[in-house]
C-alpha atoms as one frame of an Amber mdcrd trajectory, in Angstrom:
protein
  -0.051   0.051  -0.069   1.308   3.236  -0.825   1.728   5.984   1.774   2.265
   9.618   1.271   4.102  11.807   3.571   4.178  15.889   2.570   7.843  16.933
   3.507   8.190  20.164   1.611   6.094  23.048   0.174   5.262  22.794  -3.420
   5.195  18.872  -3.556   1.673  18.966  -4.773   2.806  20.957  -8.032   5.266
  18.173  -9.126   2.587  15.313  -8.574   0.620  14.035 -11.560  -2.716  15.214
 -11.677  -5.510  12.609 -12.257  -7.825  14.898 -13.965  -7.495  16.300 -17.463
  -8.595  19.774 -17.205  -9.563  22.340 -19.762  -7.087  24.502 -21.240  -7.483
  28.398 -20.717  -6.059  29.781 -23.831  -5.922  33.389 -24.937  -8.013  34.544
 -21.881  -6.644  37.863 -20.594  -9.106  37.985 -17.628  -7.863  34.735 -15.843
  -7.004  34.900 -12.062  -3.303  35.376 -11.271  -2.683  31.547 -10.465  -4.371
  28.547 -11.706  -7.144  27.225  -9.399  -7.815  23.988 -11.333  -7.674  20.774
  -9.404  -9.162  17.391  -9.118 -12.101  18.687  -7.253 -12.896  21.587  -9.775
 -15.570  21.944 -12.240 -13.161  21.735 -15.212 -12.171  18.227 -14.438 -13.626
  15.769 -16.953 -14.723  13.182 -14.488 -17.572  15.759 -13.780 -18.968  15.058
 -17.417 -20.068  18.623 -17.898 -20.632  19.347 -21.482 -18.603  21.785 -23.542
 -21.790  23.950 -24.289 -25.528  24.114 -23.861 -27.676  23.266 -20.902 -26.235
  21.646 -17.913 -28.224  18.867 -16.008 -25.974  19.107 -12.967 -28.280  18.108
  -9.732 -25.894  19.181  -6.762 -24.899  22.572  -5.370 -21.314  23.887  -6.421
 -19.275  26.162  -4.308 -17.082  29.170  -5.135 -13.456  27.877  -4.336 -11.717
  31.085  -3.305 -12.238  34.585  -2.402 -12.465  37.417  -5.065 -13.430  34.968
  -8.102 -14.803  37.255 -10.857 -18.267  36.992 -12.163 -19.160  37.930 -15.763
 -22.239  39.261 -17.233 -21.879  37.007 -20.224 -19.567  34.092 -21.349 -17.516
  36.164 -23.359 -17.028  39.464 -21.167 -13.441  40.373 -20.026 -14.469  42.636
 -17.357 -16.094  41.215 -14.459 -19.328  42.569 -12.859 -18.743  41.387  -9.291
 -16.269  39.456  -7.146 -17.612  36.464  -5.542 -16.698  35.123  -1.984 -15.307
  31.924  -0.936 -17.878  29.404   0.081 -20.894  30.858  -1.820 -23.408  28.251
  -3.310 -24.615  28.225  -6.788 -26.307  25.818  -9.380 -24.893  25.291 -12.627
 -27.308  26.252 -15.599 -25.451  26.286 -18.916 -21.871  25.770 -20.257 -19.852
  27.824 -22.979 -16.287  26.884 -23.251 -14.226  27.632 -20.012 -17.148  29.291
 -18.441 -20.355  28.078 -16.616 -23.396  30.141 -16.156 -24.571  29.916 -12.443
 -27.893  30.811 -10.700 -28.495  31.517  -6.802 -31.039  29.121  -4.959 -33.151
  32.290  -4.253 -33.313  33.631  -7.678 -35.444  32.885 -10.700 -32.918  34.057
 -13.145 -29.197  33.080 -13.917 -26.639  35.233 -11.888 -23.782  35.277 -14.128
 -20.831  33.470 -15.579 -17.820  31.999 -13.624 -14.880  30.096 -15.035 -15.026
  26.102 -14.227 -11.843  26.267 -12.643 -13.175  28.390  -9.737 -15.878  26.226
  -8.945 -15.937  23.129  -6.835 -17.863  20.507  -8.338 -16.462  17.463  -6.043
 -19.370  16.279  -3.623 -16.953  14.003  -1.706 -13.166  13.971  -0.963 -10.541
  13.544  -3.827  -8.956  10.013  -4.068  -5.719   9.072  -3.559  -3.551   6.516
  -5.724  -4.677   3.917  -3.449  -8.309   4.796  -4.313  -9.048   5.812  -0.771
 -10.323   9.279   0.233  -7.421  11.871   1.095  -7.509  13.055   4.737  -5.329
  15.635   6.002  -3.906  15.972   9.705  -2.557  19.268  10.508   0.997  19.497
  12.025   2.057  22.168  14.545   5.341  22.857  16.191   6.038  24.364  19.560
   7.240  27.695  19.796  10.657  27.646  21.918  10.055  30.817  23.925   6.580
  30.323  25.315   6.302  26.507  24.792   2.883  27.044  23.049   1.751  25.235
  20.007   1.628  27.352  16.860  -1.587  27.261  14.716  -2.125  26.327  10.988
  -3.708  28.895   8.956  -6.453  28.108   6.431  -6.701  30.727   3.741  -9.533
  31.738   1.268  -7.336  31.304  -1.699  -4.778  28.683  -2.643  -2.426  31.515
  -4.266  -2.281  34.141  -1.561  -1.805  34.719   1.976  -4.235  37.583   2.171
  -7.093  36.747   4.999  -9.606  39.048   3.569 -12.709  40.455   5.546 -13.524
  37.203   7.228 -10.015  36.485   8.508  -8.055  33.428   8.243  -9.411  30.369
   9.949  -6.545  28.959  12.502  -6.366  25.277  13.125  -4.610  23.898  16.257
  -6.584  20.760  17.136  -5.656  17.083  16.620  -8.453  16.563  14.000  -8.590
  15.130  10.534 -10.157  16.841   7.515 -11.379  15.987   4.084  -9.305  17.145
   1.011 -11.527  18.337  -1.907  -9.282  19.815  -4.050  -5.523  20.751  -4.538
  -3.773  23.734  -6.020  -0.583  25.870  -5.716   0.997  23.762  -3.031  -2.193
  23.840  -0.823  -4.882  21.647  -0.039  -8.896  22.733   0.152 -10.132  21.202
   3.195 -13.639  20.500   4.562 -14.755  18.838   7.781 -17.848  17.217   5.888
 -17.455  14.076   4.257 -20.366  14.638   1.759 -20.751  18.445   0.889 -24.081
  19.853   1.289 -25.282  23.439   0.775 -25.068  24.218   4.588 -21.666  22.914
   4.796 -18.642  25.085   4.849 -15.305  24.731   3.261 -12.613  25.122   5.959
 -10.134  26.672   3.822  -6.945  26.031   1.821  -3.940  24.832   3.937  -0.172
  24.680   3.012   0.689  21.003   2.017   3.687  21.105   4.276   1.486  22.014
   7.468   0.477  18.809   7.858   0.208  14.947   6.994  -1.527  13.126   4.159
  -3.454  10.188   5.634  -4.654   8.163   2.679  -4.491   4.907   4.188  -7.591
   3.781   6.320  -5.259   2.214   9.173  -5.655   3.689  12.718  -4.061   2.440
  15.994  -5.321   2.219  19.579  -3.959   0.372  22.365  -5.879  -2.902  23.172
  -9.042  -3.257  25.528  -7.695  -5.411  28.171  -4.341  -3.765  28.577  -3.401
  -4.745  32.255  -0.326  -5.958  34.300  -0.346 -10.168  34.484  -1.131 -11.997
  37.485   2.756 -12.333  38.424   3.491  -8.686  38.423   3.295  -6.634  41.400
   0.764  -4.381  39.735  -1.548  -7.308  38.630  -4.728  -6.242  37.240  -3.700
  -2.291  36.912  -3.896  -0.558  33.754  -0.918  -0.395  31.612  -0.137   1.801
  28.806   1.496   1.804  25.154   4.567   4.304  24.710   4.865   6.596  21.617
   8.282   8.194  20.795   9.433  11.319  19.086  12.067   9.598  17.004  12.780
   6.343  15.454  15.921   6.098  17.447  13.860   6.809  20.527  11.722   4.166
  19.729  14.323   1.363  19.161  15.682   2.245  22.520  12.385   2.666  24.154
  13.655   6.051  25.650  11.544   8.908  26.748   8.187   7.595  25.577   4.975
   9.091  25.883   2.158   6.919  27.407  -0.967   6.016  25.604  -3.963   4.786
  27.782  -5.897   1.777  26.027  -9.095   0.311  27.229 -12.597   0.462  25.870
 -12.841   4.284  26.049 -11.716   4.451  22.566 -15.076   2.973  21.322 -16.605
   6.196  22.717 -14.694   8.333  20.061 -14.407   8.833  16.277 -10.787   9.079
  16.743  -7.836   6.762  16.331  -4.106   7.380  16.129  -3.417   7.548  12.155
  -0.816   5.216  10.966   1.229   6.975   8.101   3.605   3.917   7.356   5.233
   0.967   8.807   8.988   0.794   9.201  10.499  -2.542  10.164   8.984  -3.182
  13.431   7.610   0.429  13.988   4.173   2.215  13.316   4.793   5.874  11.896
   2.057   7.929  13.232   0.441  11.303  13.514   0.240  12.112  17.323  -0.818
  14.945  19.562   1.616  15.637  22.495   0.118  18.466  24.720  -2.980  20.661
  24.967  -6.602  19.281  24.112  -7.589  15.937  25.413  -4.361  15.113  27.636
  -3.363  15.147  31.032  -0.063  14.813  32.895   0.630  11.480  33.968   3.376
  11.637  36.436   5.666  13.945  38.119   8.124  13.950  35.112   5.279  15.662
  32.866   4.851  13.008  30.610   1.651  12.685  28.460  -1.515  10.408  28.601
  -3.822  10.879  25.541  -7.418  11.147  26.493 -10.293  12.668  25.170 -12.219
  14.508  27.880 -11.930  18.120  26.352 -12.648  16.975  22.753 -15.696  15.227
  24.159 -16.722  18.571  25.814 -16.073  20.335  22.581 -18.480  17.898  20.839
 -21.083  18.394  23.343 -20.686  22.216  22.872 -20.941  21.916  18.942 -24.205
  19.758  19.272 -25.830  22.200  21.668 -24.918  25.036  19.213 -26.351  23.068
  16.486 -29.571  23.000  18.263 -30.038  26.494  17.330 -31.228  24.970  14.087
 -34.144  23.049  15.944 -36.681  25.962  16.090 -39.895  25.663  18.033 -42.427
  28.619  17.188 -45.235  29.528  19.536 -48.006  31.972  18.932 -49.745  33.478
  22.338 -52.766  35.233  21.441 -55.286  37.367  22.884 -58.763  35.683  22.450
 -60.982  38.825  22.185 -63.275  39.074  19.228 -61.252  41.879  17.627 -58.485
  39.234  17.308 -60.100  36.919  14.835 -58.308  38.517  11.813 -54.915  38.269
  13.260 -55.464  34.294  13.315 -56.040  34.036   9.664 -52.877  36.025   8.968
 -50.765  33.723  11.445 -52.186  30.679   9.444 -50.559  32.211   6.258 -47.095
  32.433   8.256 -46.995  28.714   8.150 -47.293  28.258   4.620 -44.733  31.005
   3.896 -42.214  29.294   6.506 -42.614  26.080   4.594 -41.888  27.567   1.231
 -39.107  29.656   2.540 -37.395  26.580   3.892 -38.261  24.245   0.701 -37.010
  26.890  -1.798 -33.312  27.210  -0.216 -31.468  24.016   0.204 -29.184  25.720
   2.867 -32.446  25.687   5.122 -33.004  21.998   4.843 -31.369  21.243   8.256
 -33.728  23.175  10.043 -36.773  21.331  11.798 -39.775  23.362  13.081 -42.430
  22.654  15.447 -45.464  24.874  15.872 -47.836  25.480  18.827 -50.229  28.147
  19.751 -52.358  29.359  22.976 -55.393  31.547  22.938 -55.754  33.303  26.463
 -58.678  35.305  27.781 -59.802  36.708  30.994 -63.203  34.829  31.161 -63.577
  31.472  28.973 -66.532  32.240  26.474 -68.902  29.288  27.430 -68.065  25.964
  25.929 -66.078  27.355  23.054 -63.188  27.572  25.865 -61.188  30.329  24.200
 -58.415  29.595  26.479 -57.440  26.822  24.060 -53.927  25.347  23.984 -52.168
  23.477  21.121 -48.864  22.409  22.610 -45.597  21.271  20.638 -45.649  17.539
  19.878 -43.718  15.456  22.361 -41.336  13.937  19.630 -38.045  15.963  19.726
 -36.184  14.696  16.552 -38.596  15.679  13.714 -38.436  14.008  10.447 -40.340
  15.331   7.269 -43.515  13.585   8.189 -43.707  14.512  11.563 -43.077  18.174
  10.658 -45.774  17.698   8.034 -48.241  16.200  10.499 -47.592  19.004  13.216
 -47.948  21.701  10.706 -51.187  20.210   9.457 -52.731  19.950  12.963 -51.600
  23.494  13.746 -53.667  24.727  10.591 -56.854  22.454  11.483 -57.107  23.660
  14.910 -56.458  27.175  14.147 -59.465  27.105  11.662 -61.417  25.398  14.662
 -60.741  28.499  16.927 -61.553  30.942  14.139 -64.967  29.378  13.531 -65.535
  29.246  17.071 -64.915  33.060  17.257 -67.578  33.321  14.438 -70.156  31.317
  15.718 -70.387  32.251  19.251 -70.741  35.800  20.722 -68.097  36.791  23.102
 -69.580  38.776  25.949 -67.397  41.953  26.690 -65.123  41.842  29.794 -65.696
  44.154  33.048 -62.178  45.491  32.184 -59.858  46.304  29.385 -56.637  44.504
  30.717 -56.334  41.143  29.574 -54.418  38.041  31.122 -51.377  38.578  29.054
 -49.104  37.127  31.804 -51.092  34.196  32.403 -50.666  33.056  29.171 -46.857
  33.432  29.232 -46.930  31.659  32.473 -48.604  28.787  31.091 -46.243  28.956
  28.000 -43.164  28.830  30.563 -44.843  25.875  32.612 -45.903  23.536  29.655
 -43.614  24.335  26.862 -40.103  25.101  27.836 -39.498  21.399  29.437 -40.672
  20.118  25.943 -37.256  19.295  24.237 -35.571  21.824  26.418 -32.638  21.913
  24.080 -34.426  23.218  20.935 -34.575  26.898  20.089 -37.900  28.587  21.137
 -39.474  31.580  19.368 -42.533  33.220  21.354 -44.848  35.628  19.573 -47.141
  37.398  22.277 -49.937  39.123  20.195 -52.513  41.327  21.836 -53.600  44.782
  22.614 -53.844  45.325  26.444 -51.653  44.754  29.251 -51.987  42.749  32.403
 -53.529  43.849  35.877 -52.775  41.491  38.516 -55.295  43.540  40.662 -58.270
  43.011  38.372 -57.397  39.359  37.924 -57.511  38.751  41.350 -60.592  40.883
  41.952 -62.510  39.697  39.195 -61.379  36.168  38.727 -59.952  35.164  41.805
 -56.676  34.279  40.238 -53.117  34.135  41.797 -51.317  37.043  40.665 -48.430
  36.414  38.089 -45.212  38.424  38.819 -43.083  40.076  35.946 -39.961  38.603
  37.605 -41.136  35.066  37.472 -41.755  35.472  33.730 -38.400  37.036  33.138
 -36.851  34.023  35.042 -38.694  31.250  33.041 -38.041  33.163  29.531 -34.248
  33.164  30.513 -34.263  29.317  30.492 -32.021  27.547  32.445 -28.480  27.206
  30.900 -27.516  24.713  33.768 -30.046  21.900  32.709 -29.614  22.788  29.005
 -32.969  25.006  28.595 -32.256  27.733  26.037 -33.425  31.298  26.408 -36.587
  31.898  24.699 -36.524  34.446  21.937 -39.448  36.698  22.795 -41.572  39.101
  20.340 -44.487  41.308  21.567 -46.618  42.215  18.589 -49.407  45.010  19.800
 -52.303  45.312  17.458 -53.615  48.690  16.623 -55.356  51.177  18.936 -59.148
  50.844  18.665 -61.976  52.047  20.615 -64.910  50.686  18.600 -66.059  48.857
  21.409 -65.618  50.933  24.427 -69.153  52.528  24.727 -69.635  50.849  28.236
 -66.130  51.951  29.711 -64.120  55.139  29.528 -61.881  55.867  26.827 -59.361
  56.855  29.298 -59.411  53.446  30.772 -59.043  51.878  27.197 -55.926  54.086
  26.519 -54.367  53.100  29.878 -54.732  49.358  29.302 -53.542  49.912  25.623
 -50.290  51.706  26.995 -49.695  48.920  29.726 -48.966  46.532  26.973 -46.124
  48.231  25.475 -44.839  49.240  28.791 -44.808  45.666  30.325 -43.240  44.386
  27.126 -40.546  46.703  27.288 -39.969  45.987  30.837 -39.655  42.233  30.358
 -37.433  42.511  27.009 -35.154  45.206  29.195 -34.819  42.446  31.784 -34.014
  39.629  29.435 -31.361  41.809  27.524 -29.355  41.489  31.040 -28.480  37.827
  30.131 -28.200  38.657  26.463 -26.570  41.802  26.106 -26.256  41.877  22.254
 -30.226  42.084  21.864 -31.638  45.059  20.277 -34.987  45.751  22.006 -36.686
  47.550  18.936 -36.497  44.327  16.893 -38.966  42.493  19.413 -41.623  44.944
  20.209 -43.573  45.581  17.083 -46.884  46.960  16.126 -48.885  45.770  13.338
 -52.369  45.668  11.878 -53.786  42.479  10.615 -52.539  43.089   6.764 -48.980
  43.256   8.098 -49.025  40.940  11.085 -47.770  37.731   8.917 -45.013  39.680
   7.253 -43.877  41.117  10.818 -43.823  37.513  12.035 -42.006  36.287   9.103
 -39.571  38.966   9.678 -38.895  38.108  13.112 -38.357  34.315  12.219 -36.391
  35.331   9.094 -33.757  36.899  11.601 -33.003  33.325  12.780 -34.049  31.111
  10.225 -32.267  32.201   7.113 -29.165  30.995   5.227 -26.663  33.534   6.804
 -27.667  32.058  10.085 -26.842  28.609   9.269 -23.790  29.482   7.726 -22.733
  31.292  10.685 -23.399  28.642  13.115 -21.297  26.358  10.631 -18.463  28.705
  10.675 -18.459  28.876  14.611 -18.268  25.216  14.467 -15.492  24.976  12.127
 -13.584  27.339  14.152 -14.113  25.379  17.460 -13.092  22.183  16.011 -10.176
  23.916  14.830  -9.231  25.181  18.572 -10.400  28.600  18.553 -12.125  30.102
  21.723 -15.878  30.546  21.442 -15.411  34.175  22.319 -12.782  34.654  19.673
 -14.751  33.110  16.904 -18.018  35.123  17.624 -15.947  38.301  17.721 -14.649
  37.270  14.364 -17.665  36.210  12.689 -19.950  38.889  14.030 -17.669  41.711
  12.301 -17.918  39.605   9.067 -19.913  41.695   6.408 -22.025  38.853   5.175
 -23.297  38.375   8.982 -23.768  42.013   9.772 -27.698  41.417   9.736 -27.905
  38.858  12.419 -29.387  40.041  15.353 -27.108  40.485  18.459 -29.464  37.939
  20.193 -28.406  35.435  17.778 -24.777  35.527  18.848 -25.926  35.527  22.687
 -27.774  32.392  21.888 -24.547  30.537  20.321 -22.498  31.753  23.450 -24.996
  30.507  25.925 -25.300  27.293  24.135 -21.563  26.632  23.981 -20.132  27.773
  27.088 -22.116  25.440  28.985 -19.941  22.604  27.961 -16.679  24.283  26.719
 -15.202  25.302  30.066 -11.830  27.072  29.206 -12.669  27.020  25.560 -15.245
  29.540  25.935 -12.680  32.177  26.353  -9.308  30.747  25.509  -8.014  29.157
  22.500  -6.904  25.416  22.662  -4.043  23.975  21.142  -2.457  20.694  20.307
   1.275  19.961  19.439   0.837  17.660  16.651   3.909  15.728  15.291   4.937
  12.566  13.771   5.844   9.872  16.033   6.668   6.085  16.447   4.846   3.381
  18.263   6.641  -0.144  18.486   4.551  -2.963  16.544   3.194  -5.498  19.463
   0.261  -7.355  20.721  -0.510  -4.403  22.902  -1.823  -2.285  19.852  -4.894
  -3.001  17.646  -5.153  -1.815  14.103  -8.594  -0.590  13.344  -9.563   0.234
   9.678 -11.735   3.497   8.676 -14.707   2.735   6.823 -17.854   4.587   5.880
 -21.167   3.177   6.110 -21.223   2.820   2.359 -18.239   0.760   2.684 -19.453
  -1.393   5.467 -22.271  -2.241   3.053 -20.253  -3.050   0.057 -18.200  -5.561
   2.269 -21.497  -7.109   3.435 -22.890  -7.423  -0.225 -19.395  -9.031  -1.235
 -19.734 -11.531   1.562 -23.386 -12.462   1.138 -23.126 -12.635  -2.667 -20.371
 -15.317  -2.459 -22.265 -17.030   0.177 -25.757 -16.771  -1.892 -23.854 -17.854
  -5.156 -22.438 -21.085  -3.659 -24.895 -23.968  -3.125 -22.202 -26.195  -1.942
 -19.884 -25.557   0.868 -18.159 -28.832   0.955 -16.835 -31.401  -1.583 -15.572
 -31.224  -5.198 -18.004 -28.337  -6.216 -16.905 -25.945  -3.519 -14.010 -24.402
  -5.470 -16.004 -23.793  -8.608 -18.723 -22.203  -6.704 -16.539 -19.906  -4.645
 -14.696 -18.601  -7.794 -17.964 -17.983  -9.488 -19.587 -16.484  -6.381 -16.372
 -14.160  -6.004 -16.060 -13.021  -9.637 -20.282 -12.622  -9.890 -20.674 -10.594
  -6.907 -17.384  -8.295  -7.676 -19.054  -7.671 -11.226 -22.215  -6.910  -9.766
 -20.815  -4.521  -7.502 -19.008  -2.591 -10.079 -19.164  -3.626 -13.956 -15.775
  -4.048 -15.125 -13.716  -6.898 -16.639 -13.373  -9.679 -14.302 -10.325 -10.511
 -12.145  -8.819 -13.256 -14.541  -8.727 -10.764 -17.424  -6.877  -7.866 -15.676
  -4.016  -9.780 -14.256  -4.377  -8.144 -10.795  -4.377  -9.539  -7.682  -7.608
  -9.526  -5.694  -6.329  -7.168  -3.366  -5.502  -4.705  -6.073  -8.801  -5.403
  -8.138 -11.180  -4.934  -5.026  -9.423  -1.809  -3.930  -9.736  -0.545  -7.488
 -13.161  -1.033  -8.594 -14.702  -0.493  -5.204 -12.135   1.971  -3.430 -12.890
  -0.309  -0.375 -10.133  -0.164   2.469  -8.564  -3.747   2.220  -6.400  -5.112
   4.811  -2.959  -6.081   3.640  -2.883  -9.427   5.037  -6.458 -10.276   4.116
  -7.083 -14.096   4.185  -9.515 -13.637   1.386  -8.169 -11.234  -1.039  -4.499
 -12.292  -0.740  -5.052 -14.849  -3.462  -5.442 -14.390  -7.220  -8.555 -16.130
  -9.168  -5.770 -18.288 -10.913  -4.456 -19.586  -7.646  -7.889 -20.194  -6.324
  -8.726 -22.298  -9.349  -5.393 -24.228  -9.232  -5.431 -27.183  -6.960  -1.723
 -27.584  -6.781  -1.283 -24.038  -5.437  -4.626 -23.865  -3.243  -5.675 -27.577
  -2.213  -9.120 -28.531  -1.339  -8.618 -28.358   2.438  -7.427 -24.870   2.165
 -10.416 -23.770  -0.002 -12.789 -25.313   2.674 -11.014 -23.235   5.464 -11.480
 -20.265   3.346 -15.162 -20.743   2.920 -15.635 -21.229   6.504 -13.659 -17.965
   7.080 -16.231 -16.194   4.733 -19.130 -17.574   6.707 -17.621 -16.208   9.917
 -16.839 -12.709   8.404 -20.498 -12.735   7.549 -21.404 -13.040  11.237 -18.679
 -10.543  12.236 -20.283  -7.881   9.969 -23.615  -8.426  10.930 -22.918  -7.835
  14.580 -20.918  -4.934  13.650 -23.708  -3.184  11.624 -25.949  -3.998  14.894
 -23.354  -2.183  17.138 -22.592  -5.358  18.723 -19.047  -6.866  19.640 -18.354
 -10.175  17.957 -16.994 -12.456  20.710 -16.046 -16.075  19.923 -13.482 -19.100
  20.472 -10.684 -19.046  18.091  -8.131 -22.148  18.073  -5.413 -23.612  15.966
  -6.668 -24.992  12.638  -7.705 -28.696  12.927  -6.905 -31.427  10.741  -3.782
 -32.278   8.705  -4.031 -29.786   5.897  -0.552 -28.413   5.067  -1.785 -25.088
   3.916  -4.189 -22.449   4.956  -3.028 -22.261   8.652  -2.755 -18.554   8.621
  -6.338 -18.528   7.912  -8.036 -17.962  11.556 -10.222 -21.188  12.734 -13.552
 -20.068  14.676 -15.055 -22.902  16.705 -18.280 -23.260  14.731 -21.315 -21.852
  16.672 -19.178 -20.109  19.003 -19.696 -16.473  17.556 -22.210 -14.256  19.456
 -22.982 -10.637  19.557 -22.257  -8.767  22.835 -23.332  -5.242  23.886 -20.911
  -2.777  24.726 -20.417  -2.116  28.659 -21.163   1.621  28.003 -24.165   2.828
  25.816 -21.790   5.627  24.700 -19.505   3.102  22.999 -20.020   2.208  19.351
 -18.080   1.047  16.365 -19.893   3.657  14.172 -19.951   7.489  14.744 -21.496
  10.425  13.161 -18.442  12.569  11.209 -18.762  15.075   8.732 -22.404  14.243
   7.714 -21.985  10.787   7.249 -21.310   7.611   9.447 -18.144   6.280   9.833
 -16.929   2.851  11.460 -13.709   2.112  13.151 -13.612  -1.850  12.538 -11.053
  -3.918  13.996  -8.993  -5.209  11.177  -9.399  -8.852  12.440 -12.952  -8.873
  11.550 -12.635  -7.977   7.947 -12.312 -10.438   4.997
């Protein structure tokens, strides 16, 4: 297997490109340096036509800052400069340029050169056929003993950071490579790019390590001292060394803890290569996820701080899960507003469906109607709570929205059918409605973002509520405390809007106009007081945004504007930029300050940034205000039985493996006797050809390892018991006798069981012994006692072979379980 270690800047420029790109001839308006690469839209593998309409189904991204946009396919002067990470759809092609269109537009936006657009949906492939992955490399500054950061730029050919600044990376994290140009790699933390995903930036090749193998290392689970040792039963460690010489002499080692803890994380120590009896690896030495183990300051790698960062990131991501509640005054005059609110649902659904970047947002709707006095059996104190289900799929969202609309219709009809008697005062039970929202709705999926619209005309009088209806007074302070949420218990602050309906005295004949005016003014006075107190927790909050006045014709638009402040593509992009910075080691305070000043995010409300701060700081600890850094270098770990090699697979890879194994078994009617060889070879060839139509292995002259890796891009273990043969060897009894074929077939059945349990997130346990019988070959094929394989649950529910990573699911599968 080929391993690549980048040692010098510019190495990329000397590597042979797999992609044949369009030549740009005679163009006076090109960007100073070529941006063409394996992931760019001028790569032939994307099959874009030379000219005419383009049927390209996924979103493309602008690869760099200051990319020229032209009015026509032949203009020499750009009409605009595009920004790094902008999303477009491709409409037409004309030579070296592509016509693009924004998601929100009905007409094309302009023309961009192919080389400036990223068409790659997944990482580019290495020579081995595996996805290219990149680990940053940092050095320690001598004076401060502080790790340096690695900068990710917005262009491959410039060190200018631009208005958004340069992202700085200092964490032991792997990134996916989507393009390469001018000695730099274009990185993303997502495995499959979607419109809402953000590219990390362009990083110098010599600022990291290429990991294009699938091998990762960890100390084994039961790593303890033996019974005859004075420390019997205590946990041992595996040592890593900074140089090959230290590793050979076993001098100055850095201990690494083993155990089952590794199953909790989507992290292994990447193996770069094998040198004699040593693994060459990428390893962090200090900073995140480590603690000093003894008085000599030796380092133990752990993952506690990384776990805290991921918890904070998940909490921030919950801002994309939005609950919207309408609290409505139930007087007869409010009926036209209910119809307007109904239209909000339709507009909200349209807004989300028309923009792919908003596809990550899930919304739940609820409403409550409050009154001083219920109107007989119509009970205009009706309450429609949020659904109990927190993780909303498309069907659940549709069901919730439909029920919302149906019950809103029911309330409107009730208002039309029944006469509502006038109250003996103008003040309404506004505080009672807010109190019920706090008590009923905040505990319903507390980590989801909640937006409350209080719609009414008159304020609240505790005195009248007690005197006329014998209700216990509701204090303003209790409402404020509830709306602030509970950060310690994961309850987000409530985004609260007050919308006051127009001043009207049409129904005031039996009461004084002065009393009406007083009650009307009380609504805005109390709203301002509540919002002012909420601002103490979220200081960036602008009060004018959250106290509005409207008539029934404008209320829907006011509500949509309020929602749009938080449910819009810029907000989604901002959240994703913050998360990328946190994973790179930036403090939350630092990244909020950086992106709040970015031109594209200027219109996001201050409260939005306060919500991110509150959501993240609960878990981040020091990283809330201080940058976290790793020192990341190459190291060496001795090969021994104390370490386990796991293989990195995507969920798609695991499915391919299972299809191959099941296909061989399904194609083989006989598993013993003279026909087993023929059945095995037939099943292997036919299954591989169903996987990817191509010439069969006998015709290519490749080994099965080479063949399977080439046609499937699967990570294949080099010592594979199954794929180490060639088809010719399997067909030849003099090279592979019948008894070895039977052993091999038994192994295929065992692998089928292993992969079944791994897909079910259970650990295969079994009895392995020496191969029985007198067969002279095939002794390296593991012998599993028939019927002994069982699936065992992990000891901790947080442990798993699979982990979410970059928008996909990855598996770390112990090498011994693969065919």
